[in-house]
Structure formats: structure tokens, C-alpha cells
C-alpha positions as CSV (number, residue, x, y, z in Angstrom):
1,M,53.8,-126.8,-23.8
2,Y,51.7,-124.1,-22.2
3,P,51.9,-120.5,-23.6
4,M,54.0,-118.2,-21.4
5,G,52.0,-117.2,-18.4
6,V,49.3,-119.8,-18.7
7,E,50.9,-122.1,-16.0
8,A,51.1,-119.1,-13.6
9,T,47.5,-118.2,-14.3
10,T,46.3,-121.8,-13.8
11,E,48.2,-122.0,-10.5
12,R,46.7,-118.7,-9.3
13,V,43.2,-119.8,-10.2
14,L,43.6,-123.0,-8.2
15,R,44.9,-121.0,-5.3
16,L,41.9,-118.7,-5.6
17,L,39.6,-121.7,-5.5
18,A,41.3,-123.1,-2.4
19,L,40.9,-119.7,-0.7
20,L,37.2,-119.5,-1.6
21,Q,36.7,-123.0,-0.2
22,R,38.5,-122.1,3.1
23,R,36.0,-119.5,4.4
24,P,32.5,-118.3,3.5
25,S,33.3,-114.8,2.1
26,W,36.3,-112.8,0.9
27,T,36.6,-109.2,-0.2
28,A,38.4,-108.5,-3.5
29,A,41.1,-106.7,-1.6
30,D,41.8,-109.6,0.7
31,L,42.0,-112.0,-2.2
32,A,44.3,-109.7,-4.1
33,A,46.6,-109.5,-1.1
34,E,46.6,-113.3,-0.6
35,L,47.4,-113.9,-4.2
36,G,49.7,-110.9,-4.7
37,V,47.8,-109.5,-7.7
38,T,45.5,-106.6,-8.4
39,D,41.7,-106.5,-7.9
40,R,41.3,-106.6,-11.7
41,S,43.2,-109.9,-11.8
42,V,41.0,-111.3,-9.1
43,R,37.9,-110.4,-11.1
44,R,39.3,-112.1,-14.2
45,D,40.2,-115.3,-12.2
46,V,36.7,-115.3,-10.8
47,E,35.3,-115.3,-14.3
48,R,37.6,-118.2,-15.2
49,L,36.2,-120.2,-12.2
50,R,32.7,-119.5,-13.3
51,A,33.5,-120.7,-16.8
52,L,34.7,-124.0,-15.3
53,G,31.3,-124.4,-13.5
54,Y,32.1,-123.0,-10.1
55,P,29.3,-120.8,-8.8
56,V,31.1,-117.8,-7.4
57,H,28.7,-115.1,-6.2
58,A,29.7,-111.4,-5.9
59,T,28.0,-109.0,-3.5
60,A,28.6,-105.2,-3.9
61,G,28.8,-102.6,-1.2
62,V,30.1,-102.5,2.3
63,G,30.5,-106.0,3.7
64,G,30.3,-107.4,0.2
65,G,32.7,-109.7,-1.6
66,Y,33.1,-113.1,-3.2
67,Q,31.4,-116.3,-2.0
68,L,31.6,-119.8,-3.4
69,G,28.0,-121.1,-3.6
70,A,26.2,-124.3,-4.4
71,G,25.6,-125.2,-8.0
72,T,23.6,-127.7,-10.0
73,R,26.5,-130.2,-10.0
74,L,29.4,-131.0,-7.7
75,P,32.7,-129.5,-9.1
76,P,36.1,-130.8,-8.2
77,L,37.3,-129.9,-4.7
78,L,40.7,-128.9,-3.4
79,F,42.0,-130.2,-0.1
80,D,44.9,-129.1,2.0
81,D,47.0,-131.7,3.8
82,E,44.9,-131.7,7.0
83,E,41.6,-131.9,5.1
84,A,42.9,-134.8,2.9
85,I,44.1,-136.8,6.0
86,A,40.8,-136.2,7.8
87,T,38.8,-137.2,4.7
88,A,40.7,-140.4,4.1
89,V,40.5,-141.5,7.7
90,S,36.7,-140.8,7.7
91,L,36.3,-142.8,4.5
92,R,38.3,-145.7,5.9
93,M,36.0,-145.9,8.9
94,A,32.9,-145.5,6.8
95,S,34.0,-148.2,4.4
96,G,33.9,-150.6,7.3
97,G,30.1,-150.5,7.3
98,T,29.7,-148.5,10.5
99,V,27.5,-146.0,8.6
100,A,24.5,-147.6,6.9
101,G,24.4,-147.3,3.1
102,T,27.8,-145.5,2.8
103,G,30.3,-148.3,2.6
104,E,30.3,-148.7,-1.2
105,A,30.4,-144.9,-1.9
106,A,33.1,-144.5,0.7
107,L,35.2,-147.1,-1.0
108,R,34.8,-145.4,-4.4
109,A,35.8,-142.0,-2.9
110,L,38.7,-143.6,-1.0
111,A,40.0,-145.1,-4.2
112,K,39.9,-141.7,-6.0
113,L,41.6,-140.0,-3.1
114,D,44.2,-142.7,-2.6
115,Q,45.2,-142.5,-6.3
116,V,46.2,-138.8,-6.1
117,M,47.4,-138.6,-2.5
118,P,51.1,-138.0,-2.0
119,P,53.1,-140.8,-0.3
120,R,53.8,-138.7,2.8
121,L,50.0,-138.1,3.4
122,R,49.3,-141.8,2.8
123,A,51.7,-142.6,5.5
124,E,50.0,-140.2,7.9
125,V,46.6,-141.8,7.1
126,R,48.0,-145.3,7.8
127,A,49.5,-144.1,11.1
128,V,46.1,-142.7,12.3
129,H,44.3,-145.8,11.1
130,G,46.9,-148.0,12.9
131,A,46.5,-146.1,16.2
132,T,42.7,-146.2,16.2
133,E,40.4,-148.9,17.5
134,T,36.6,-149.1,16.7
135,L,34.2,-150.6,19.2
136,V,32.2,-152.9,17.1
137,G,31.1,-156.5,17.3
138,P,33.5,-159.4,16.7
139,G,34.6,-159.7,13.2
140,V,37.5,-160.2,10.8
141,E,39.6,-157.1,10.2
142,I,40.4,-156.4,6.6
143,D,43.5,-154.4,5.5
144,A,42.4,-151.1,3.9
145,E,44.9,-151.5,1.1
146,L,43.1,-154.7,0.0
147,L,39.8,-152.9,0.0
148,V,41.2,-150.1,-2.1
149,T,42.8,-152.6,-4.6
150,L,39.6,-154.5,-5.1
151,A,37.5,-151.3,-5.2
152,R,39.7,-150.0,-8.1
153,A,39.5,-153.3,-9.9
154,C,35.7,-153.3,-9.6
155,R,35.5,-149.7,-10.8
156,D,38.0,-150.2,-13.7
157,A,36.8,-153.7,-14.7
158,V,40.3,-155.3,-14.5
159,R,41.0,-158.9,-13.6
160,V,42.4,-159.7,-10.1
161,R,44.8,-162.6,-9.3
162,F,45.3,-163.9,-5.7
163,R,45.9,-167.0,-3.6
164,Y,42.8,-168.2,-1.8
165,A,42.6,-170.5,1.2
166,R,39.6,-172.8,1.2
167,R,37.8,-174.1,4.4
168,G,40.2,-177.0,4.6
169,G,43.2,-174.7,4.6
170,D,44.7,-175.6,1.2
171,E,45.5,-172.7,-1.1
172,H,44.9,-172.2,-4.8
173,E,45.6,-169.4,-7.2
174,R,42.5,-167.8,-8.6
175,T,41.9,-165.3,-11.4
176,V,38.6,-163.4,-11.3
177,E,36.6,-160.6,-12.8
178,P,35.4,-158.7,-9.7
179,V,31.9,-157.2,-9.7
180,R,31.1,-156.0,-6.1
181,M,32.2,-156.3,-2.5
182,V,29.6,-157.0,0.1
183,A,30.1,-156.3,3.8
184,T,28.2,-158.1,6.6
185,A,28.5,-157.3,10.3
186,R,31.5,-159.6,10.6
187,R,33.1,-160.2,7.2
188,W,33.8,-158.8,3.8
189,Y,33.0,-160.8,0.6
190,L,33.9,-160.4,-3.1
191,M,31.4,-161.5,-5.8
192,A,33.3,-162.2,-9.0
193,W,33.4,-164.3,-12.1
194,D,35.9,-167.1,-11.7
195,V,37.8,-167.3,-15.0
196,D,39.1,-170.8,-14.5
197,R,35.8,-172.3,-13.3
198,A,33.6,-170.2,-15.7
199,D,31.1,-169.5,-13.0
200,W,30.1,-166.9,-10.3
201,R,31.9,-167.3,-7.0
202,T,32.0,-165.7,-3.6
203,F,35.3,-165.1,-1.8
204,R,36.0,-164.1,1.7
205,L,38.5,-161.2,1.8
206,D,40.2,-162.5,5.0
207,R,41.2,-165.7,3.1
208,M,42.8,-163.8,0.1
209,R,46.6,-163.4,-0.1
210,E,49.0,-161.8,-2.6
211,V,46.1,-159.9,-4.2
212,T,47.2,-158.2,-7.5
213,A,45.2,-156.2,-9.9
214,T,46.3,-157.1,-13.4
215,T,46.2,-154.9,-16.6
216,W,43.8,-157.3,-18.3
217,R,40.5,-155.4,-18.8
218,F,37.3,-157.3,-19.2
219,R,33.8,-156.5,-20.5
220,P,31.3,-156.6,-17.6
221,R,28.8,-159.4,-18.1
222,A,25.2,-159.7,-16.8
223,H,25.4,-160.8,-13.2
224,P,23.0,-161.8,-10.3
225,D,22.2,-159.2,-7.6
226,P,25.5,-159.2,-5.5
227,V,23.8,-158.8,-2.1
228,A,21.3,-161.6,-2.7
229,Y,24.0,-163.9,-4.2
230,V,26.5,-163.4,-1.4
231,Q,23.8,-163.9,1.2
232,R,22.7,-167.1,-0.4
233,S,26.3,-168.3,-0.7
234,V,27.2,-167.7,3.0
235,T,23.9,-168.9,4.5
236,A,23.3,-172.1,2.4
237,A,26.0,-173.2,0.1
238,P,28.8,-174.2,2.5
239,Y,26.6,-176.4,4.7
240,R,25.4,-180.0,4.6
241,Y,21.7,-179.2,5.3
242,L,19.5,-176.4,4.0
243,A,16.6,-175.8,6.3
244,R,13.4,-173.8,5.5
245,V,11.1,-172.9,8.4
246,R,7.8,-171.0,8.3
247,M,7.4,-168.6,11.3
248,R,4.4,-166.6,12.6
249,A,6.3,-163.3,12.7
250,R,6.9,-160.4,10.3
251,P,10.3,-160.4,8.5
252,E,11.5,-157.4,10.4
253,Q,10.8,-159.2,13.7
254,V,12.9,-162.2,12.6
255,R,15.7,-160.0,11.2
256,E,16.1,-158.3,14.5
257,Q,17.4,-161.6,15.9
258,V,18.9,-163.2,12.8
259,P,21.8,-161.4,11.1
260,P,21.8,-161.5,7.2
261,Q,25.0,-163.5,7.1
262,V,23.4,-166.3,9.2
263,A,20.1,-166.8,7.4
264,Q,17.8,-165.4,4.7
265,V,14.3,-164.1,5.8
266,D,11.5,-163.7,3.2
267,D,8.0,-162.4,3.7
268,D,5.3,-165.1,3.4
269,G,2.3,-162.8,3.8
270,D,-0.3,-162.5,6.6
271,G,2.3,-162.0,9.3
272,W,4.3,-165.0,8.4
273,S,8.0,-165.3,7.3
274,V,10.1,-168.1,5.8
275,L,13.6,-168.5,7.3
276,T,16.2,-170.2,5.2
277,A,19.5,-171.3,6.9
278,G,22.2,-173.8,6.4
279,G,24.0,-176.0,8.9
280,D,25.9,-179.2,9.4
281,D,24.0,-180.2,12.5
282,L,20.2,-180.5,12.4
283,A,19.8,-180.4,16.2
284,W,21.8,-177.2,16.3
285,L,19.4,-175.7,13.6
286,A,16.4,-176.8,15.6
287,L,17.7,-175.3,18.8
288,H,18.3,-171.9,17.2
289,V,14.9,-171.9,15.6
290,V,13.3,-172.6,19.0
291,R,15.4,-169.8,20.6
292,L,13.8,-167.2,18.4
293,G,10.5,-167.7,20.3
294,F,8.1,-167.7,17.4
295,E,5.6,-170.4,16.3
296,A,7.4,-172.4,13.7
297,H,6.7,-175.1,11.2
298,V,9.4,-177.1,9.3
299,L,9.0,-177.0,5.5
300,D,12.1,-179.0,4.8
301,P,14.1,-181.1,5.2
302,P,11.9,-183.8,6.9
303,E,14.9,-184.8,8.9
304,L,14.7,-181.5,10.8
305,R,11.4,-182.6,12.2
306,E,13.0,-185.8,13.6
307,A,15.9,-183.8,15.0
308,A,13.4,-181.4,16.7
309,A,11.4,-184.3,18.2
310,A,14.6,-185.8,19.6
311,L,15.7,-182.4,21.0
312,A,12.3,-181.9,22.6
313,A,12.6,-185.3,24.3
314,R,16.0,-184.4,25.7
315,L,14.8,-181.0,26.9
316,G,11.8,-182.6,28.5
317,A,14.1,-185.0,30.4
318,L,16.3,-182.2,31.4
319,A,13.4,-180.2,32.8
320,G,12.1,-183.3,34.7
321,T,8.9,-183.5,32.7
322,G,9.7,-186.6,30.8
323,P,8.4,-190.1,31.5
324,P,9.5,-191.4,35.0
325,D,12.1,-194.1,35.3
326,P,10.7,-197.6,35.5
327,P,10.2,-198.9,39.1
328,V,12.9,-201.0,40.6
329,A,11.6,-204.5,41.4
330,A,11.6,-205.4,45.2
331,K,14.0,-208.0,46.3
332,P,12.5,-211.1,48.0
333,P,13.3,-211.4,51.7
334,S,16.3,-213.6,52.4
335,C,16.1,-216.7,54.7
336,N,18.7,-216.9,57.4
337,R,19.2,-220.5,58.3
338,T,21.5,-221.8,61.0
339,A,23.2,-225.1,60.9
């Protein structure tokens, strides 16, 4: 129970903070008029804000007044309805990976904002999001509510339960301890500890259904680097063959043509790179390596060399540079006899 007058004072200080955030400078008289108090009350409320860590600067004389400045740390911010909607919409777009390096931070901020946003504002944000299209490359659209649920679970270290469809289409219930989400140009992945299988796993978000964050908290355990683990999982693990090819090109040159969700590219020194990619068809792998246009040498598997040789023969025949067809033997002249 607050002492009498404390609630009113707290509410007035929050209104003062909102006013100071609205425009660069205020006179004491303008603030007093907006708040319905005296200049002396404004000065006391300004001191209360300073005690909370808000750097409120005061300038004396004609044209002077109060101004909210930058401090050594970021204090809590207040948003009106329009600002909250604009911020949430921007965070939803940023969390899709369209701004480099901001996806994870945007998700954390969106989780915080979504937790305290009134339902009516949440509905406004969904309406804007539903009426907006983003011109990006082909990919799988992920529901923002799923992103928020998983972001909170990663942040709060709580287990998540969901139904997961494997490549064959069959579904199984999974319980995991989530660590991090990783976004590629086309898909979202979750790296998590699979409780039932007692091992690290990667899950595609578009294959997850009925996702529920439980109340079971877990102690975070040491884990592999999420980005490297997800990249290795999506480029190698699902495939029959794992190819390693050495190329005369710098890693950045290869990465310009090969997305991270397709293959892993490592620096091999002296202007060479090693490309690691998975596939179910060796001829398909050989064709894509050739299309990159770099000098290349197969490291493994040996079968890839055989597939490349067979592909070269077929391409040579297609280009008309292969061995000529064997000559057709001439037929002996026929003898026409009359009876």
C-alpha cells in the first residue's frame, strides 16, 4: 500500500518523463501547465527523475528550460500507442533478417515489448503485419508469435514442447531446451538440447506445430557455437554424400555465389578455399561445383571424381566434341538376276 499521494506523484513523474521524451526542450511553465502543477513541483519531479538515472539538463535564462539528455546507460523508455505500434512493426521486420546483425537483438526487444503491450495494441500490430509484404528472396514465412514464444524460452531458459514433422512427413512430440535461433536467407532454425534423445538437435521452425513454452526451467549447459552447428546440420547431416572440394578462390569469392545454408566455405590459405556441401546426387554436386567457375580439386569422396568424369563425357557429347560415332559399314552391291 502506497502512502497517500505517492501514487499521484509517481504517475505525474511518469507523465513528466513522457513529455521530456516527446520534444527536445520544455520551459518550466509549459511543463507545469501540461501537468497541472506549480513550477516548484516540476523542479521536485525533475530531481526525482535524476535520482532514477535520467539525465535531465536545465538551462537558465531566456529560451532556457529542461531537456532530456544522453547518459552513461540507457534508462527505461516510455512509448505512446503510436510509438509502440511503430516500434513493434519495425522489430518484426528486423527479426526477419533483413537488417544484418539485428535479428537476434530485435527478437529480444520484441519479446520485452510484446510482454507488456496491451491486447488492443497487439491486434493493431498484427493487422499492420498481415497487410504488409516484404520483397525478399523465396523462403518460408514464420509466424511472428512462434518467434516470440521461442525467443522468450531461450531468454528465460524454459523447456519447449512441440510436434515436429520429419522429412518423411511423420510427426513426433519433442521436448527441448532451446539455446538459440539461427536465420538463413530462406529458413529459421532452432538449436536445442533434445531431452528424450539426450543430444543437440537442429529443428526447422516451419516444421514445428503446437509449440508451447512450459514452466520447467533448466540450467543452461555448455553448447557448440549455434551458427556453426546449424550450418553443419543443414549443409551436411541430411544428405547421403558429403563432398569436400578445394578451390582456387578466396572464401569471400566463393561465398558470393554459395549461400551459408547450402555449403560451408573455409579458408585454406594462399588464395584457396575448401567447400563442404552435402547432397544425394554426386552428379548434381559436380555440376554445381563446375558452375562456380573456379579451378577445383576433389578431396573426397572418391566417387565424386567418377561422377565428374561421367558428367564431363556427357557434356562433351552434348557439345559435339566427344568421339565420333563409328562408321557404318557399306553394303555390298546386290546382283539382279533374271530368270
